[in-house]
Each structure stands twice: as C-alpha cells, then as structure tokens.
N, C-alpha and C positions, 0 to 999 in steps of 0.2 A: 390153290390158295386165292379168295376172294381177291380185288381191286383193291381193296381198301388196304387191306394189310399187305399188301404187294407194295403200293407206294409207301404206308409207313414206316415197313422193312428197309426200301431202298432208296425213297428220298428224300436224304436228313433235311436236306431245306425246307420242306411244305409239313414234317412231323407236327410243328407247332399246332397249326394250321389246322392240319385232321384230325389232331388232340381235342383240338377248342371245338369243331364242329360237333365230335363224337359226344362230348360229354354235354354240347348245349342239345344235340336231339335227344340222347337219353337222360339228361337232369331230371326233366317232368316225370317221367316211367320210374326215375328210383326212387324221386318223392313222393309218390303212390304205392311202391311196394313195399317202403321197409313198414309203415305201418299196418297195411294189408297183411304183413307175416307177423308182426306182432299180434294183429286182433287174431289169426285163425292161429297162432300158439295158445292165446287164451282161450278159445273156445274149443280147441282140442286139447289141451293139456291142463287147464284151467291156472296155468304162470306164463311168466312172459320172461324170457333171455333176450334182454337188447343187444347184448353181441350179437346173436347166433342174427337176430334181424338184420344189425349192420351187415352181417357177411353176406349172409343166402340171399337175403332180400334182391341186391341189385343182381346178382347172378341167376338168379330163378325168372327175373322180368328181362332182363337182355340177352339172355340165350333164344330165347323162343324169337324174342326183336331180331335178333341177327341174323335168327335163320329165314324167317319171313321175310326182312330186306335182301338176304342175298335170292330167294326164289324169285322173288320179283323182279329184282334185277336181271339175273338169268331169264327169264319170261320175256320182258321188254325188248331186251338183247335180241331175242330171238323172234321178237316180233315185227322187226322195225328192217324197211326192206334193202337189202343191199345197194350200196353206194352203187349208181353205175360212173363209169370209165370216162372220165374225160376224153377229147379227140383234141390230139393238140397237130 
C-alpha cells in the first residue's frame, strides 16, 4: 500500500488535507483528459458520449499518473543515503 493511501485510510485528521492536495495535483490532468477523450471518441466512432468521457477520462489519466508517481517515489526513497545513527 502506498504511503498516501495508508495515510488516507488510517489518519483521519489529515484526510481532508490529503484529498485537497490530491485533487489539486490531478485537477489539470483531468481537465485535459476529458476533452481528449471526447476528441478520441469523435475520431474513432464519429459520435460523442459525454457521460463516458466524464467517467473514463479521469480514470484513464489518473491511473498511469498514480503508477508513475508511486514508482518515482520508490526510486527516490531507495536512492537516498541511509541516515547515520547519532552518537549519544
């Protein structure tokens, strides 16, 4: 489970802030995904289904975004040097 989902599930005090941050970071992607979905529907089928674009556009754009973000977080966490213990 990703740290974001873990925090979202188990830290109810920060849930509102986490969701606001998530929507802020994905908002512009979703705003682009819906018109692109409409355009692809028109080019492929020569008709437009706005309901499908509203449902599938955000899913189709946020899934690869979440996967790539999770992979990047894991890579950066592994590349950070381990903290040295402090002497007392």
